[in-house]
C-alpha positions in Angstrom: 3.9 25.7 12.8 7.3 23.9 12.5 6.4 20.3 11.6 8.8 17.3 11.3 7.3 14.4 9.3 9.0 11.0 9.6 8.5 7.9 7.5 9.2 5.2 9.9 9.6 2.4 7.3 13.2 1.0 7.0 12.5 -2.0 5.0 13.4 -2.6 1.3 11.7 -5.6 -0.2 12.4 -6.0 -3.9 12.8 -2.2 -4.4 13.0 0.9 -2.2 9.6 2.2 -1.1 9.1 5.9 -1.4 6.8 7.6 1.2 4.3 9.0 -1.3 1.5 9.4 1.2 3.6 11.2 3.7 4.9 13.5 0.9 1.3 14.3 0.0 0.5 15.4 3.6 3.8 17.4 3.7 2.8 19.2 0.4 -0.6 20.0 1.8 0.9 21.4 5.1 3.4 23.5 3.2 0.6 24.9 1.1 -1.0 26.2 4.3 2.3 28.0 5.2 3.7 25.5 7.8 7.5 24.9 7.9 7.8 21.3 7.1 10.9 18.9 7.2 10.4 15.4 6.0 12.7 12.5 7.0 12.6 9.2 5.2 14.3 6.7 7.5 14.7 4.0 4.8 17.5 6.4 3.4 19.2 6.8 6.7 22.0 4.5 7.8 21.9 5.9 11.3 18.1 6.4 11.9 18.4 7.5 15.6 21.2 10.0 14.7 19.1 11.4 11.7 16.1 11.9 14.0 18.0 13.6 16.7 19.6 15.8 14.2 16.4 16.8 12.6 14.8 17.6 15.9 17.7 19.6 16.9 17.8 21.6 13.6 14.0 22.3 13.3 12.9 22.4 16.9 9.4 21.1 15.8 6.3 22.0 17.3 4.5 18.9 16.1 6.0 15.6 14.9 4.1 13.3 12.5 5.1 9.7 12.1 3.9 7.6 9.1 3.4 3.8 9.7 3.4 2.1 6.3 3.2 -1.7 7.1 2.5 -3.4 10.4 4.2 -6.7 9.3 5.5 -8.5 6.2 2.3 -10.6 5.8 4.3 -13.7 5.9 3.0 -16.5 8.1 6.4 -18.2 8.6 8.9 -16.2 10.6 6.7 -13.2 10.5 8.5 -9.8 10.8 6.5 -7.5 13.0 7.4 -4.0 11.6 5.3 -2.2 14.1 7.7 -3.3 16.9 10.4 -1.4 15.0 8.2 1.6 14.4 7.3 1.7 18.1 11.0 2.0 18.9 11.2 5.0 16.6 8.1 6.5 18.4 9.7 5.9 21.7 12.9 7.6 20.7 11.0 10.6 19.4 9.2 10.9 22.7 12.5 10.7 24.6 13.9 13.5 22.3 10.9 15.8 22.3 7.8 16.4 24.4 5.7 18.1 21.5 2.6 16.3 20.3 3.3 13.1 18.2 0.7 12.3 15.5 0.5 8.9 13.9 -0.8 8.2 10.4 -0.3 6.1 7.3 -1.8 3.1 5.7 -0.7 0.6 8.4 -1.9 2.9 11.3 -5.3 3.3 9.6 -6.0 -0.4 9.8 -5.5 -0.5 13.6 -6.0 3.2 14.7 -7.2 2.4 18.3 -4.8 -0.5 18.9 -1.7 1.2 17.4 -2.2 4.4 19.2 -2.8 2.7 22.6 0.3 0.5 22.1 2.6 3.5 21.4 3.7 6.7 23.1 2.1 8.9 20.5 -0.6 11.3 21.5 -2.8 11.6 18.4 -3.6 9.5 15.4 -5.2 10.2 12.0 -7.3 7.4 10.5 -7.6 7.6 6.7 -6.4 10.3 4.3 -4.4 12.9 6.1 -4.0 15.8 3.7 -6.9 17.9 5.0 -7.2 16.5 8.5 -3.6 17.0 9.5 -3.9 20.6 8.7 -7.0 20.8 10.9 -5.0 19.3 13.7 -2.2 21.7 13.2 -4.6 24.6 13.3 -6.2 23.4 16.5 -2.9 22.8 18.2 -1.5 26.2 17.1 -4.5 27.9 18.8 -4.5 25.6 21.9 -7.9 24.3 21.0 -9.5 20.8 21.6 -9.6 18.3 18.7 -13.2 17.6 19.2 -15.2 16.9 16.1 -12.2 16.4 13.8 -12.9 13.5 11.4 -10.7 10.4 11.7 -8.8 11.8 14.7 -8.0 9.6 17.7 -6.7 11.1 20.9 -4.9 9.1 23.5 -7.2 8.2 26.4 -10.2 9.9 24.8 -10.9 7.8 21.6 -12.2 8.8 18.3 -13.3 12.5 17.9 -15.5 11.9 14.8 -15.9 9.4 12.0 -13.3 9.7 9.2 -14.2 11.2 5.9 -12.6 10.7 2.4 -11.4 13.3 0.1 -14.0 13.4 -2.7 -11.7 15.2 -5.3 -8.0 14.0 -5.1 -7.1 16.9 -7.4 -7.9 19.3 -4.6 -4.5 18.4 -3.2 -1.5 18.5 -5.6 0.9 15.6 -5.9 4.2 16.4 -4.0 7.0 18.3 -5.3 9.9 16.1 -6.6 12.2 17.3 -3.8 10.0 15.7 -1.2 10.6 12.3 -2.7 13.9 12.3 -4.4 16.1 15.1 -3.1 18.2 12.9 -0.8 18.2 9.7 -2.8 21.3 10.1 -5.1 20.7 8.7 -8.5 17.0 9.3 -9.3 17.2 7.1 -12.4 17.6 3.9 -10.2 14.4 4.6 -8.3 10.8 3.3 -8.8 8.7 6.2 -8.0 5.1 5.4 -6.8 2.2 7.0 -8.5 -1.4 6.8 -7.2 -4.0 7.9 -9.7 -7.0 6.6 -7.9 -8.1 6.0 -4.4 -10.6 3.4 -3.1 -11.4 0.0 -4.4 -15.0 -1.4 -4.9 -13.9 -4.9 -5.4 -14.3 -6.0 -1.7 -12.0 -9.0 -1.8 -12.6 -11.1 1.3 -9.2 -10.6 2.8 -8.2 -7.1 1.7 -7.6 -4.1 3.9 -7.9 -1.4 1.2 -11.5 -0.7 2.1 -10.6 0.2 5.6 -7.8 2.5 4.5 -9.2 4.2 1.4 -12.9 3.2 1.2 -14.8 1.3 -1.5 -15.7 4.2 -3.8 -13.2 5.0 -6.5 -12.0 8.6 -6.7 -9.8 9.7 -9.6 -7.2 12.3 -10.3 -7.2 14.0 -13.7 -5.0 11.9 -16.0 -3.6 15.2 -17.4 -2.5 16.3 -13.9 -0.9 12.8 -13.3 1.0 12.9 -16.5 2.1 16.5 -15.9 3.5 15.3 -12.5 5.2 12.3 -14.0 6.8 14.7 -16.7 8.1 16.8 -13.8 9.6 13.8 -12.2 11.1 12.7 -15.5 12.7 16.0 -16.0 14.5 15.3 -12.6 16.0 12.2 -14.0 13.4 9.7 -12.9 12.8 7.0 -15.5 10.8 4.3 -13.7 7.4 4.6 -12.2 5.1 2.1 -10.3 1.4 2.7 -10.4 0.2 1.6 -7.1 -3.5 1.7 -7.9 -5.0 -1.6 -6.7 -6.7 -2.1 -10.1 -4.9 -0.1 -12.8 -7.3 -1.3 -15.5 -10.5 -0.4 -13.6 -12.4 1.6 -14.7 -11.2 0.8 -18.3 -12.1 4.1 -19.7 -10.0 6.0 -17.1 -7.0 3.6 -17.7 -7.2 4.1 -21.5 -7.3 7.9 -21.2 -4.3 7.8 -18.8 -2.3 5.7 -21.2 -3.1 8.0 -24.1 -1.9 11.0 -22.1 1.3 9.1 -21.3 1.9 8.2 -24.9 1.1 11.7 -26.1 3.7 13.2 -23.6 6.4 11.1 -25.3 8.4 10.6 -22.1 11.3 8.2 -22.0 10.2 5.9 -19.2 9.0 2.5 -18.2 6.4 1.6 -15.6 4.7 -1.1 -13.6 1.1 -1.6 -12.6 -1.3 -4.0 -10.8 -4.1 -5.5 -13.0 -7.3 -7.1 -12.0 -7.8 -9.9 -14.5 -11.4 -9.2 -15.5 -12.6 -8.3 -18.9 -9.3 -6.9 -20.0 -9.6 -5.5 -23.5 -6.6 -5.9 -25.9 -6.9 -2.2 -26.9 -6.0 -1.3 -23.4 -3.1 -3.6 -23.2 -1.8 -2.2 -26.5 -2.3 1.3 -25.1 -0.3 0.3 -22.0 2.6 -1.0 -24.0 2.7 2.1 -26.2 2.7 4.3 -23.1 5.8 2.4 -21.7 4.3 -0.3 -19.5 7.2 -2.7 -18.6 5.6 -5.1 -16.2 2.1 -6.0 -14.9 1.3 -7.8 -11.6 -1.6 -10.1 -11.9 -3.1 -10.8 -8.5 -5.2 -13.9 -9.3 -4.4 -15.5 -5.8 -6.0 -18.8 -6.9 -7.4 -20.5 -10.1 -9.9 -22.8 -8.4 -13.4 -21.5 -9.1 -14.7 -22.3 -5.7 -11.9 -20.6 -4.0 -12.2 -17.5 -6.2 -15.8 -17.2 -5.2 -14.9 -17.5 -1.5 -12.5 -14.7 -2.0 -15.2 -12.7 -3.7 -13.3 -12.5 -6.9 -15.3 -11.6 -10.1 -13.0 -13.3 -12.6 -12.6 -16.9 -13.7 -9.6 -18.9 -14.4 -10.2 -18.2 -18.1 -9.9 -14.5 -17.5 -6.6 -15.1 -15.8 -5.3 -17.0 -18.8 -6.5 -14.4 -21.3 -5.0 -11.5 -19.3 -1.6 -13.2 -19.2 -1.8 -14.1 -22.9 -2.6 -10.5 -23.9 0.3 -9.1 -21.8 2.7 -11.6 -23.4 1.4 -10.7 -26.8 2.3 -7.1 -26.4 5.7 -7.6 -24.7 4.7 -6.8 -21.1 6.4 -8.8 -18.4 4.0 -10.7 -16.1 4.2 -11.3 -12.4 1.6 -13.6 -10.9 0.5 -14.1 -7.3 -1.0 -17.1 -5.5 -2.3 -16.9 -2.0 -2.9 -20.4 -0.7 -4.6 -21.8 2.4 -7.7 -19.7 2.6 -11.3 -20.8 3.5 -12.3 -23.8 1.6 -8.9 -24.7 0.4 -8.1 -28.4 -0.1 -5.2 -30.5 -1.3 -6.9 -30.7 -4.7 -7.5 -26.9 -5.0 -3.9 -26.2 -4.1 -2.6 -28.7 -6.7 -5.1 -27.1 -9.3 -3.8 -23.7 -8.7 -0.2 -24.5 -8.8 -0.6 -26.5 -12.0 -2.6 -23.8 -13.7 -0.2 -21.0 -12.6 2.7 -23.2 -14.1 0.8 -23.4 -17.5 0.8 -19.6 -17.7 4.5 -19.5 -18.2 4.9 -16.3 -16.3 8.2 -14.4 -15.9 7.7 -14.5 -12.1 5.3 -16.1 -9.6 5.1 -15.2 -6.0 3.4 -17.6 -3.5 2.3 -17.1 0.0 0.9 -19.8 2.3 -1.6 -18.5 4.8 -3.5 -15.2 4.6 -3.0 -12.3 7.0 -6.3 -11.5 8.8 -7.4 -7.9 8.8 -10.1 -6.4 10.9 -13.4 -5.6 9.3 -13.0 -8.2 6.4 -15.1 -11.2 5.5 -12.0 -13.3 6.2 -11.9 -12.0 9.9 -15.6 -12.9 10.3 -14.9 -16.4 8.9 -11.9 -16.8 11.2 -13.9 -15.8 14.2 -16.6 -18.3 13.4 -14.0 -21.0 13.2 -12.3 -20.0 16.4 -9.1 -19.0 14.7 -9.3 -15.6 16.4 -11.4 -14.5 19.3 -14.1 -11.7 19.0 -12.1 -9.0 20.8 -8.8 -9.6 19.0 -7.7 -6.2 17.5 -5.4 -8.1 15.1 -2.5 -5.7 15.5 -0.3 -8.6 16.4 -0.3 -10.7 13.1 -2.8 -13.5 12.8 -3.1 -15.7 9.8 -5.7 -18.0 8.3 -4.7 -21.3 6.9 -7.0 -24.3 6.2 -6.9 -26.5 9.2 -4.4 -29.3 9.0 -3.0 -28.2 5.5 -0.3 -25.9 6.2 2.6 -28.4 6.1 1.2 -30.2 3.1 0.7 -26.9 1.2 4.3 -25.8 2.0 5.7 -29.1 0.9 3.8 -29.0 -2.4 4.8 -25.4 -3.1 8.5 -26.1 -2.3 8.4 -29.2 -4.6 7.1 -26.9 -7.4 9.5 -24.1 -6.6 12.6 -26.3 -6.4 12.3 -26.9 -10.3 11.2 -23.4 -11.2 13.7 -20.6 -10.5 11.1 -17.9 -11.4 8.9 -19.1 -8.5 9.4 -17.1 -5.2 8.1 -18.5 -2.0 
């Protein structure tokens, strides 16, 4: 079939976001012989014009639209990206009457609500590489979508419960052309790399479990490094490992770093660390393999708040992690998420003071926590009357400790005013 795949995201925050997930779906569809054109709207100055031109050129039989983020997760002056995405969906519907299929991480958190609120026909909840091809085959043969896992049909609901891909290596990482062909200077891009799917940590506020599940599924480190080398040969020098916990499991992370070092590629990369039992030998291996910066999502340093968030580390682990990274020349970016259940003036002050003592290169602070469906935070918010039981949470809702929002903001702004490396 002729398939047009559109990445609806048009927002650049800190760096350009590349549509890795959509490119994986495109690669899988091409492997099955479908004629696929991928359109990344973040690269288009005239998004409506680019969409119209792509539809006219390809005359697609199916159009897939990837929804990356629903909003910017910021409580103050929230930007509701799904409103903008819905405008894209409406434009596509105006230009074409073929089936529109929604997917992506943002869609997968709210599959029923997002499909109902849009003019799309079908939605795929969860990983799309295998299921999208199943949908294409059924549509090609004019067959019903009954029984397809994770597939939602407008007006009919969920066809069958979603399934996860057990072996990510069953689907190859996308060809470089799908990600960088139209971007100009590839050397300026941070290319995302996902080596693992799923996260078992079950943090109280996190949506990853809803998107990828809680069982870690790993790609072969050798295959990952071969793909990175292919990208590097095309001029890409910067990579961002988007795995939720790069250092877990430690044995896998160590093997990946050894493969990267062995390849002797001239590149630098970022990753996200979970500050728990981080061994210095792994940090040393990361540095030798080209690690430039690590994001440490400790969110709080108050022990009671950490337990409420279902974190397994303690503040001493955070300090040790940051110390190890500094020792091996890796830049450190820390994150605080203030205002959650149990937060007090004292716990906020404790977290800010401790974060300051870490002497990090950059600290990012958010006040209020986005409430995602199916999380422990959503359960707590419902008990407290912050949200009602039937709220689908597609429209952004935030949790902030009652009566503390203004005080927390004032305290954060007081700290940030004297610290240019603090971002609020």
